[in-house]
N, C-alpha and C positions, 0 to 999 in steps of 0.2 A: 885474115879478115878480123877486124875488131868488132866486138859486140857492144862496146860502150862509147858513146859520143862524148868527147872531152869538152870541158868548159873553156873553150879557146879564148874567150873575151874576158874571163875573170882576171882581175888585177889591172885591167885597163878600162874597159867600157863599164864595168861594175866591180864592186869589191870582191876580193877573193877570200875575205874573212867571214865565216858564218856568223860570228857574234855581231860584226858590224852590219851585215845584211839584216839580221833579226831586229836590231835596234831601229834601223830605218823603216822596216816593214811594220813594226809594232805601232809606230806613231799614227799610222793610217788604218791598217787592217783590224787592229784590236778594238777600234771604235765602231765596228759594225753593230747594227741594231736590227731588231725584228721588223721595223717599219720601212726599211730600205727596200725599194722595189728590186726584185730579182729577175734575171733573164737568162735564157739559154744561149744568148749571143751577146758578146761584148766586143768592143773595139778599143784596142790599146796601141800606143806608139812603140817604136823599137829603137830609139836612139840610146846613147849612153845614159846611165842612170842619173848623171849630174844634170842632164838636160830635161828629162821627162819622167823621172821616177814617180812623182805625185800623180801624173796622168795615167801611168800604167796601173798604179794601185787603185786610183779612184774608179777605173774601169773594172778591175778584177773584184772589187768589193760587191759589184752587182751581179757577178756570175753565180748562178743558182746551183751551188754545189750542195748536194744532199747525200745522205748515207748510201743511197742506191745508185749514185753516179758511177758509171763504169768506164766511160771514155770521155776524153777531152780532146777535141780536134783543135790544133793550133795551126792556122793557115796564114801564110804570108806570101809576099812576092819574091821573085828571083832577082837579086842585085848583080850577080856575077855571070850567070849562064843564060843565054838567050834561047828561048824555045816558045812554041805556042801549041794550042790544042792538046795540052797534057797537064796532068797533075803529078808531081813527083812526091813520093812518100819516103819516109826515113828508112834506111837499111839497118839501123841500129836496134838493139834490144833494150838498151838503157841510155838515159840522158844524164850525164853527170852535172851536178851543181855543187857549189860550196856547202849547201845545206843537206847534201845527200843525193842519191840517184832517184830519178823518175823512171818508171817502167813504161816501155813502149808497147802499144797494142799490136805486137808483131804478127800474131796469128790473123787478126782482121785485115791488117795491111797486106799480107800475102794473099789472103782470100780475095780481096777486091781487085788487087793488081793482076792476079793470075786469071781472073774471070773477065777482065776488060783491059787487056794489055795495050790496045790501041791508044787509050786515053789515060791509063793509070799505070805508072811505072815506079820501080824502086830507084831512088836517086843513088848516084855513086857516093861512096864515103866522103870523097873530097868535096863534092858539090854540097852535101849536107853540112859538113864541118866548116866550110868557108862561107856559109850563108848566116848572117848575123840576126836576121829579123825574128827568128823564133827563139834563139838562145837567150836573147834579152828578156823574154817572158818567163823562161823556165824557173829561175830562182824564186820569183814571187809566187809562181804557181805552186812550187814545192812547199813553200812556207804556208800558203793558204790551205792546201790539202792536208798538211800535218796539223795545222791549227784546228781544222774542223774534224780531225780524226777520221778521215774518209779512208776506208780500207780497200785495197785492190783496184784503185782507179788507175787507168792507163792512158798514155798520151798517144795521139795520132798526129805526128807532124806532117804538114803538107805544104808544098810550094806550087803555086799556080801562076800561069801567065794567061795571055789572051786566048779565048776560044772564038773562032770565027762564026760559029753558029750558036745562037741562044738555045735552040732545041737540043742540040748535042750536049751542051753544058748541063741543061736540066736533066737529061737522061743519065748523064754521068753522076749527078748528085743523087738521083733516085736510086741508081745502082749502089752507091755508097751506103745510103740509108736503108736499103733493103737487106744489107749485110750486117749492119750494126743497128741497135735499137735506139730510135730517136728519143724515147722517154728517159733513157739514162745516159744520153750523150749531150755534152755542152760544146760550144764553139767559141774560140778566141780568135778574132780577126786582128792581124798585125799590120798596121799601116801608119806611116807618118803622112802628114798632109803637105801643103805646098812647099816645094824646094825652089828657092828664089836666088838668082845671082849667077855669077860667072861659072861656077863648077857645073851648073845644071843648064846653062844657056837659056834661062827663063827670066824675063824681066817685066812681068805684068805690072802696069802702073796706070792709074787714071787720076785725073785731077778734079773730077766732079762725080758725086754719087749718082746723079741723074743719068749719067752715061751708062750706068750699069743697072738701069731699072728693069731690064728683062729678068734679072735674078733677084734684085732687092728693091722692094717698094716700101717707102715710108714717107707719107705725105708731110710736107713742110719741115723736113729736117735738113739742115745744112751742116756739112762737116768739112773742115779743112783737111784735105788728104795729103799726107806725105807718103814716102815709100812704104813705111811700116803699116800705116793705116790702110793703104791700098791692098797690101798683102792680107791684112786682117779681114778686109772687106771681101776679098776673094774667098778666103776660108769660110766666112759667114755665108756667102752665096752657096757654096757646096753643101754646107750644113742645112740650109733652108730647102735645098733640093732633096736631100736625104731625109729631112724631117718636115714634110709639108704642113703639118699641124703646129709647127713652130715650138717643138718641145726642146727648148734650149734654155738652160739655166742662166740666171742673171750673172753668175760668176763668169761665164764665157764672154758676155758683152763687156763686163768690167775689165777683164784682162785684155780685151781688144782695145780698151780705152775709147769705147763707143757705146756707153750705156744708153744713150738716147735712141739707139736702134733696136731696143728690146721689143718693140711692137712691129718691127719690120717683118715682111712676109715675101715669099717668092711669087712672082707673077706666073711662074712656070709650074702650074699645078695640074694642067690637063695631061692625061696619060699616066702611065705607071711610074713609080719611083725609079725603077730600073731604066726605062727608056729616057726619062728626064735626066738621069745622072749621065747616061751615055751621051746625050745631046749636049749637056753642060761641058763634058770633057772635050767634045769636038769643038765647041764654040771657044772655049778658053784655053785649051791645051794645058790645063792645070796639071802640075807635076805631082800628083798624089801617087806615091810609089805603090801603095796597096790598092790601087783601083780595081784590080782583078780579084783579090780576096773579097773586097766589098761587093763586087758584082756577083761573086759566088753566093753571098748571103741574100743580096737583092733578088737573085734568081729564085730563091726559096720563097721570098715574099710575093713574087710575081706569079707563082704557080699554085693553083688551088689545091692540088694533091699534096704538094710539098708543105704548104701552109698547114694543111690538115694534119700532117704527120707530127708537126711541132705545136699543134693547137694554137696557131697564130690567127688573129682576126685579119680581115682584109684591110683594116685600118692600121695594122702594125707598121711601125717605122722606127727610125733612130731617135733616141733621146740623147742630147749632148750635155755633158755635165762639167767638163773642164777643158782648159785651153792653155797653151804656152808656146813659146818659140825660143830658138837657140840664142838669139841676141837681136838687138835692133841694128838696122842697116841704114846707112846715110848716103851711099853712092853705089853705082852699078858695078864697081869692082869688088864689092862686098857680097856676102851671102848669108842666108838664114834658112832654117827649116821650121815648119810649124807642127805642133803636136796637139792632137784632139783625143778626148776620151768620151766614150758613150756606150750605149747598149740598145738592143731592140726592145721597144716597149709596145705592148698591145694598146 
């Protein structure tokens, strides 16, 4: 049994050179400032660095890493292994990156899995090693932890899929955070957004924004919608559901090539963000691969006890700060993936 998870994607999905990675990270992360809003929860994409590194880094800049931070949960979806009603935890003790190793909170992982084995299990080594969505985050996280000179911080990698019961998931989350201290724990949610085209069998497209006014309302705005703007509109709809107070930076609208929608709002504001997001997914069948990690965090926002553990107000929701996509598409035989960065803001 190996105790160190190898950096399987180094040299392909991201650079295997520590100097090259440091140069790329320094351009964004070293410009951190004291006025930047910090959060215990950030949302970052997980494609190859050539597609979404700026979005990964812009999210991690907002992670509230302090000298007393002890654990960082990195939670993502399963791309290779089908399961439900479980969270799988890393079986490794170290996570190798080109910048050095990250330590895994192995003791806490064993404690929570052994005390709730029906819902929390150790992943097999192959399951962990073959899942890309967490590894993409590790090098930047290692750089940031070293930059801030945080000692003894440990990572808790988690892979989650669908839970049939909201109450069961909330109880599982409460169990996790009764074992580790919320005050010194941070959470990184790993998720790409809409996957469009033939590899994903998803072809959402509309020709008129008014046909989508259940999720996007902006009076007297007319937009000519091609395939790309339709996909951008879909991503904007999901962001407005996740951020009912429209906490979306102008940068996002500009990169969508729809700056005139910066005053748009979601007509779907009744009910909780958790329930509205689930309804949105059912309505649109949007291919957000990290929907279940997002639901994990929305379940915290939806529960008074869990919100209190993290000192979150009932107004807490996502704030979105950056956006990108793999490429433009021009026909249905093509494909693209969207990348969003954000964090939970009070």
